[in-house]
N, C-alpha and C positions, 0 to 999 in steps of 0.2 A: 210545544214549549215545555210542557210539564213533562213528557216523556224524555226530552233531553237531559232535564234537570235531574230526573230519577237515574238516568244511565251515567251521568258524570259522578253522581254520589256512589253508585255501586261500581264506578271505575276508578280505582285507587290509581292506575296506571295513568289516567288522564291528568289529573291534578298534580301527580308525581312528575309528568313529563313537563308541565307547565312551570313547576319550582325549578327544575333542573335547567329548563330554557332560561328561565328569568336569572338563575344564579348564574348562568354561562355567561 
């Protein structure tokens, strides 16, 4: 679980996609 959190933190595209999907 720690690795995933680090990956998401280092993956701006990940949360960016989530924001775009939510805004859509």
